[in-house]
PyMOL Python script that loads the backbone (N, CA, C, O; Angstrom):
from pymol import cmd

cmd.read_pdbstr("""\
ATOM      1  N   MET A   1       0.940  -1.200   0.054  1.00  0.00           N
ATOM      2  CA  MET A   1      -0.052  -0.028  -0.016  1.00  0.00           C
ATOM      3  C   MET A   1       0.815   1.259  -0.033  1.00  0.00           C
ATOM      4  O   MET A   1       1.599   1.398   0.905  1.00  0.00           O
ATOM      5  N   ALA A   2       0.766   2.188  -0.966  1.00  0.00           N
ATOM      6  CA  ALA A   2       1.333   3.438  -0.951  1.00  0.00           C
ATOM      7  C   ALA A   2       1.102   4.432   0.151  1.00  0.00           C
ATOM      8  O   ALA A   2      -0.021   4.632   0.615  1.00  0.00           O
ATOM      9  N   THR A   3       2.093   5.000   0.528  1.00  0.00           N
ATOM     10  CA  THR A   3       1.800   6.077   1.599  1.00  0.00           C
ATOM     11  C   THR A   3       1.875   7.377   0.947  1.00  0.00           C
ATOM     12  O   THR A   3       2.635   7.541  -0.007  1.00  0.00           O
ATOM     13  N   THR A   4       1.154   8.291   1.386  1.00  0.00           N
ATOM     14  CA  THR A   4       1.331   9.713   0.982  1.00  0.00           C
ATOM     15  C   THR A   4       1.774  10.553   2.165  1.00  0.00           C
ATOM     16  O   THR A   4       1.268  10.433   3.281  1.00  0.00           O
ATOM     17  N   ASN A   5       2.739  11.406   1.870  1.00  0.00           N
ATOM     18  CA  ASN A   5       3.132  12.386   2.979  1.00  0.00           C
ATOM     19  C   ASN A   5       2.597  13.801   2.663  1.00  0.00           C
ATOM     20  O   ASN A   5       2.005  14.027   1.608  1.00  0.00           O
ATOM     21  N   ARG A   6       2.805  14.687   3.540  1.00  0.00           N
ATOM     22  CA  ARG A   6       2.276  16.104   3.297  1.00  0.00           C
ATOM     23  C   ARG A   6       2.710  16.721   2.155  1.00  0.00           C
ATOM     24  O   ARG A   6       1.974  17.575   1.661  1.00  0.00           O
ATOM     25  N   TYR A   7       3.936  16.418   1.548  1.00  0.00           N
ATOM     26  CA  TYR A   7       4.394  17.037   0.521  1.00  0.00           C
ATOM     27  C   TYR A   7       3.589  16.578  -0.741  1.00  0.00           C
ATOM     28  O   TYR A   7       3.309  17.382  -1.630  1.00  0.00           O
ATOM     29  N   ASP A   8       3.219  15.237  -0.794  1.00  0.00           N
ATOM     30  CA  ASP A   8       2.378  14.787  -1.906  1.00  0.00           C
ATOM     31  C   ASP A   8       1.149  15.460  -1.913  1.00  0.00           C
ATOM     32  O   ASP A   8       0.669  15.863  -2.973  1.00  0.00           O
ATOM     33  N   ILE A   9       0.569  15.627  -0.789  1.00  0.00           N
ATOM     34  CA  ILE A   9      -0.729  16.389  -0.593  1.00  0.00           C
ATOM     35  C   ILE A   9      -0.681  17.693  -1.092  1.00  0.00           C
ATOM     36  O   ILE A   9      -1.528  18.117  -1.879  1.00  0.00           O
ATOM     37  N   ALA A  10       0.416  18.461  -0.612  1.00  0.00           N
ATOM     38  CA  ALA A  10       0.549  19.796  -0.911  1.00  0.00           C
ATOM     39  C   ALA A  10       0.807  20.056  -2.431  1.00  0.00           C
ATOM     40  O   ALA A  10       0.335  21.036  -3.008  1.00  0.00           O
ATOM     41  N   ASP A  11       1.641  19.048  -3.085  1.00  0.00           N
ATOM     42  CA  ASP A  11       1.800  19.108  -4.514  1.00  0.00           C
ATOM     43  C   ASP A  11       0.476  18.921  -5.255  1.00  0.00           C
ATOM     44  O   ASP A  11       0.235  19.579  -6.267  1.00  0.00           O
ATOM     45  N   GLU A  12      -0.347  18.064  -4.776  1.00  0.00           N
ATOM     46  CA  GLU A  12      -1.538  17.672  -5.537  1.00  0.00           C
ATOM     47  C   GLU A  12      -2.497  18.965  -5.345  1.00  0.00           C
ATOM     48  O   GLU A  12      -3.177  19.363  -6.291  1.00  0.00           O
ATOM     49  N   ARG A  13      -2.521  19.534  -4.222  1.00  0.00           N
ATOM     50  CA  ARG A  13      -3.337  20.805  -3.995  1.00  0.00           C
ATOM     51  C   ARG A  13      -2.831  21.876  -4.984  1.00  0.00           C
ATOM     52  O   ARG A  13      -3.612  22.431  -5.757  1.00  0.00           O
ATOM     53  N   ARG A  14      -1.509  22.157  -4.949  1.00  0.00           N
ATOM     54  CA  ARG A  14      -0.930  23.231  -5.862  1.00  0.00           C
ATOM     55  C   ARG A  14      -1.247  22.832  -7.394  1.00  0.00           C
ATOM     56  O   ARG A  14      -1.521  23.698  -8.225  1.00  0.00           O
ATOM     57  N   ARG A  15      -1.195  21.591  -7.676  1.00  0.00           N
ATOM     58  CA  ARG A  15      -1.495  21.220  -9.096  1.00  0.00           C
ATOM     59  C   ARG A  15      -2.985  21.552  -9.377  1.00  0.00           C
ATOM     60  O   ARG A  15      -3.301  22.024 -10.469  1.00  0.00           O
ATOM     61  N   ASP A  16      -3.840  21.331  -8.479  1.00  0.00           N
ATOM     62  CA  ASP A  16      -5.333  21.521  -8.623  1.00  0.00           C
ATOM     63  C   ASP A  16      -5.602  23.169  -8.798  1.00  0.00           C
ATOM     64  O   ASP A  16      -6.436  23.665  -9.555  1.00  0.00           O
ATOM     65  N   ASP A  17      -4.783  23.819  -8.001  1.00  0.00           N
ATOM     66  CA  ASP A  17      -4.942  25.283  -7.922  1.00  0.00           C
ATOM     67  C   ASP A  17      -4.469  25.812  -9.236  1.00  0.00           C
ATOM     68  O   ASP A  17      -5.098  26.726  -9.768  1.00  0.00           O
ATOM     69  N   LEU A  18      -3.373  25.288  -9.815  1.00  0.00           N
ATOM     70  CA  LEU A  18      -2.784  25.864 -11.115  1.00  0.00           C
ATOM     71  C   LEU A  18      -3.801  25.431 -12.233  1.00  0.00           C
ATOM     72  O   LEU A  18      -4.040  26.253 -13.119  1.00  0.00           O
ATOM     73  N   ILE A  19      -4.388  24.266 -12.260  1.00  0.00           N
ATOM     74  CA  ILE A  19      -5.256  23.950 -13.328  1.00  0.00           C
ATOM     75  C   ILE A  19      -6.505  24.744 -13.133  1.00  0.00           C
ATOM     76  O   ILE A  19      -7.183  25.046 -14.116  1.00  0.00           O
ATOM     77  N   ARG A  20      -6.822  25.070 -12.034  1.00  0.00           N
ATOM     78  CA  ARG A  20      -8.151  25.935 -11.892  1.00  0.00           C
ATOM     79  C   ARG A  20      -7.870  27.347 -12.419  1.00  0.00           C
ATOM     80  O   ARG A  20      -8.731  27.912 -13.093  1.00  0.00           O
ATOM     81  N   MET A  21      -6.685  27.950 -12.138  1.00  0.00           N
ATOM     82  CA  MET A  21      -6.260  29.219 -12.676  1.00  0.00           C
ATOM     83  C   MET A  21      -6.090  29.212 -14.155  1.00  0.00           C
ATOM     84  O   MET A  21      -6.420  30.202 -14.807  1.00  0.00           O
ATOM     85  N   ILE A  22      -5.625  28.220 -14.682  1.00  0.00           N
ATOM     86  CA  ILE A  22      -5.366  28.048 -16.126  1.00  0.00           C
ATOM     87  C   ILE A  22      -6.821  28.079 -16.885  1.00  0.00           C
ATOM     88  O   ILE A  22      -7.131  28.786 -17.844  1.00  0.00           O
ATOM     89  N   GLU A  23      -7.614  27.132 -16.203  1.00  0.00           N
ATOM     90  CA  GLU A  23      -9.011  27.003 -16.946  1.00  0.00           C
ATOM     91  C   GLU A  23      -9.739  28.392 -16.860  1.00  0.00           C
ATOM     92  O   GLU A  23     -10.398  28.785 -17.822  1.00  0.00           O
ATOM     93  N   HIS A  24      -9.631  29.099 -15.775  1.00  0.00           N
ATOM     94  CA  HIS A  24     -10.281  30.460 -15.633  1.00  0.00           C
ATOM     95  C   HIS A  24      -9.823  31.355 -16.684  1.00  0.00           C
ATOM     96  O   HIS A  24     -10.571  31.975 -17.439  1.00  0.00           O
ATOM     97  N   SER A  25      -8.449  31.391 -16.690  1.00  0.00           N
ATOM     98  CA  SER A  25      -7.820  32.275 -17.701  1.00  0.00           C
ATOM     99  C   SER A  25      -8.161  31.861 -19.237  1.00  0.00           C
ATOM    100  O   SER A  25      -8.352  32.731 -20.087  1.00  0.00           O
ATOM    101  N   VAL A  26      -8.219  30.586 -19.508  1.00  0.00           N
ATOM    102  CA  VAL A  26      -8.401  30.228 -20.878  1.00  0.00           C
ATOM    103  C   VAL A  26      -9.850  30.495 -21.269  1.00  0.00           C
ATOM    104  O   VAL A  26     -10.113  30.796 -22.433  1.00  0.00           O
ATOM    105  N   GLU A  27     -10.787  30.398 -20.349  1.00  0.00           N
ATOM    106  CA  GLU A  27     -12.268  30.679 -20.635  1.00  0.00           C
ATOM    107  C   GLU A  27     -12.294  32.232 -21.172  1.00  0.00           C
ATOM    108  O   GLU A  27     -13.161  32.549 -21.986  1.00  0.00           O
ATOM    109  N   LYS A  28     -11.460  33.074 -20.769  1.00  0.00           N
ATOM    110  CA  LYS A  28     -11.565  34.495 -21.177  1.00  0.00           C
ATOM    111  C   LYS A  28     -10.875  34.787 -22.493  1.00  0.00           C
ATOM    112  O   LYS A  28     -10.973  35.902 -23.005  1.00  0.00           O
ATOM    113  N   LEU A  29     -10.218  33.861 -23.021  1.00  0.00           N
ATOM    114  CA  LEU A  29      -9.470  34.064 -24.393  1.00  0.00           C
ATOM    115  C   LEU A  29     -10.459  34.108 -25.585  1.00  0.00           C
ATOM    116  O   LEU A  29     -11.467  33.407 -25.678  1.00  0.00           O
ATOM    117  N   SER A  30     -10.051  34.993 -26.450  1.00  0.00           N
ATOM    118  CA  SER A  30     -10.806  35.032 -27.819  1.00  0.00           C
ATOM    119  C   SER A  30     -10.391  33.884 -28.552  1.00  0.00           C
ATOM    120  O   SER A  30      -9.386  33.280 -28.180  1.00  0.00           O
ATOM    121  N   LEU A  31     -11.156  33.437 -29.730  1.00  0.00           N
ATOM    122  CA  LEU A  31     -10.846  32.343 -30.364  1.00  0.00           C
ATOM    123  C   LEU A  31      -9.429  32.618 -31.089  1.00  0.00           C
ATOM    124  O   LEU A  31      -8.753  31.600 -31.237  1.00  0.00           O
ATOM    125  N   GLN A  32      -8.955  33.627 -31.488  1.00  0.00           N
ATOM    126  CA  GLN A  32      -7.683  33.965 -32.029  1.00  0.00           C
ATOM    127  C   GLN A  32      -6.518  33.589 -30.960  1.00  0.00           C
ATOM    128  O   GLN A  32      -5.487  32.979 -31.243  1.00  0.00           O
ATOM    129  N   GLU A  33      -6.859  34.041 -29.763  1.00  0.00           N
ATOM    130  CA  GLU A  33      -5.896  33.848 -28.758  1.00  0.00           C
ATOM    131  C   GLU A  33      -5.729  32.521 -28.303  1.00  0.00           C
ATOM    132  O   GLU A  33      -4.604  32.117 -28.012  1.00  0.00           O
ATOM    133  N   LEU A  34      -6.812  31.738 -28.203  1.00  0.00           N
ATOM    134  CA  LEU A  34      -6.939  30.415 -27.870  1.00  0.00           C
ATOM    135  C   LEU A  34      -6.105  29.524 -28.945  1.00  0.00           C
ATOM    136  O   LEU A  34      -5.252  28.688 -28.643  1.00  0.00           O
ATOM    137  N   GLU A  35      -6.518  29.866 -30.246  1.00  0.00           N
ATOM    138  CA  GLU A  35      -5.705  29.109 -31.298  1.00  0.00           C
ATOM    139  C   GLU A  35      -4.215  29.372 -31.194  1.00  0.00           C
ATOM    140  O   GLU A  35      -3.444  28.432 -31.388  1.00  0.00           O
ATOM    141  N   ALA A  36      -3.745  30.598 -30.897  1.00  0.00           N
ATOM    142  CA  ALA A  36      -2.317  30.799 -30.732  1.00  0.00           C
ATOM    143  C   ALA A  36      -1.813  29.945 -29.514  1.00  0.00           C
ATOM    144  O   ALA A  36      -0.792  29.269 -29.635  1.00  0.00           O
ATOM    145  N   VAL A  37      -2.453  29.969 -28.461  1.00  0.00           N
ATOM    146  CA  VAL A  37      -1.957  29.124 -27.320  1.00  0.00           C
ATOM    147  C   VAL A  37      -1.954  27.685 -27.772  1.00  0.00           C
ATOM    148  O   VAL A  37      -0.945  27.042 -27.482  1.00  0.00           O
ATOM    149  N   TYR A  38      -2.872  27.103 -28.402  1.00  0.00           N
ATOM    150  CA  TYR A  38      -3.055  25.717 -28.831  1.00  0.00           C
ATOM    151  C   TYR A  38      -1.892  25.364 -29.837  1.00  0.00           C
ATOM    152  O   TYR A  38      -1.245  24.319 -29.778  1.00  0.00           O
ATOM    153  N   TYR A  39      -1.704  26.377 -30.778  1.00  0.00           N
ATOM    154  CA  TYR A  39      -0.464  25.951 -31.718  1.00  0.00           C
ATOM    155  C   TYR A  39       0.900  26.097 -31.111  1.00  0.00           C
ATOM    156  O   TYR A  39       1.856  25.497 -31.602  1.00  0.00           O
ATOM    157  N   ASP A  40       1.038  26.947 -29.961  1.00  0.00           N
ATOM    158  CA  ASP A  40       2.271  27.041 -29.222  1.00  0.00           C
ATOM    159  C   ASP A  40       2.500  25.786 -28.410  1.00  0.00           C
ATOM    160  O   ASP A  40       3.627  25.303 -28.302  1.00  0.00           O
ATOM    161  N   LEU A  41       1.397  25.242 -27.820  1.00  0.00           N
ATOM    162  CA  LEU A  41       1.450  24.009 -27.055  1.00  0.00           C
ATOM    163  C   LEU A  41       1.762  22.815 -27.975  1.00  0.00           C
ATOM    164  O   LEU A  41       2.535  21.933 -27.601  1.00  0.00           O
ATOM    165  N   VAL A  42       1.232  22.792 -29.035  1.00  0.00           N
ATOM    166  CA  VAL A  42       1.383  21.693 -30.020  1.00  0.00           C
ATOM    167  C   VAL A  42       2.826  21.751 -30.548  1.00  0.00           C
ATOM    168  O   VAL A  42       3.457  20.699 -30.654  1.00  0.00           O
ATOM    169  N   SER A  43       3.371  22.913 -30.878  1.00  0.00           N
ATOM    170  CA  SER A  43       4.758  23.123 -31.350  1.00  0.00           C
ATOM    171  C   SER A  43       5.813  22.784 -30.356  1.00  0.00           C
ATOM    172  O   SER A  43       6.960  22.505 -30.707  1.00  0.00           O
ATOM    173  N   LYS A  44       5.430  22.807 -29.136  1.00  0.00           N
ATOM    174  CA  LYS A  44       6.231  22.547 -27.943  1.00  0.00           C
ATOM    175  C   LYS A  44       6.184  21.153 -27.447  1.00  0.00           C
ATOM    176  O   LYS A  44       6.957  20.731 -26.587  1.00  0.00           O
ATOM    177  N   GLY A  45       5.190  20.400 -28.050  1.00  0.00           N
ATOM    178  CA  GLY A  45       5.014  18.997 -27.727  1.00  0.00           C
ATOM    179  C   GLY A  45       4.170  18.698 -26.520  1.00  0.00           C
ATOM    180  O   GLY A  45       4.063  17.538 -26.119  1.00  0.00           O
ATOM    181  N   TYR A  46       3.571  19.695 -25.930  1.00  0.00           N
ATOM    182  CA  TYR A  46       2.761  19.507 -24.847  1.00  0.00           C
ATOM    183  C   TYR A  46       1.328  18.796 -25.087  1.00  0.00           C
ATOM    184  O   TYR A  46       0.721  18.077 -24.294  1.00  0.00           O
ATOM    185  N   ILE A  47       0.953  19.183 -26.381  1.00  0.00           N
ATOM    186  CA  ILE A  47      -0.262  18.427 -26.982  1.00  0.00           C
ATOM    187  C   ILE A  47       0.188  17.718 -28.253  1.00  0.00           C
ATOM    188  O   ILE A  47       0.867  18.281 -29.111  1.00  0.00           O
ATOM    189  N   GLU A  48      -0.209  16.500 -28.328  1.00  0.00           N
ATOM    190  CA  GLU A  48       0.094  15.770 -29.496  1.00  0.00           C
ATOM    191  C   GLU A  48      -1.168  15.471 -30.347  1.00  0.00           C
ATOM    192  O   GLU A  48      -2.237  15.140 -29.834  1.00  0.00           O
ATOM    193  N   LEU A  49      -0.974  15.610 -31.671  1.00  0.00           N
ATOM    194  CA  LEU A  49      -2.063  15.440 -32.562  1.00  0.00           C
ATOM    195  C   LEU A  49      -2.221  14.005 -32.839  1.00  0.00           C
ATOM    196  O   LEU A  49      -3.111  13.616 -33.595  1.00  0.00           O
TER     197      LEU A  49
END
""", "prot")
cmd.dss("prot")
cmd.show_as("cartoon", "prot")
cmd.util.cbc("prot")
cmd.orient("prot")
């Protein structure tokens, strides 16, 4: 059975916070801005086609 320590929990909470902030910001982008972000992420390999 795997054990979790407080750092794992803190890391997971930070990850959730970052995802929430990114989602909130992305919702405000125009289509053109969103496409630019998408192509940037694809070109850097963060998103695979």
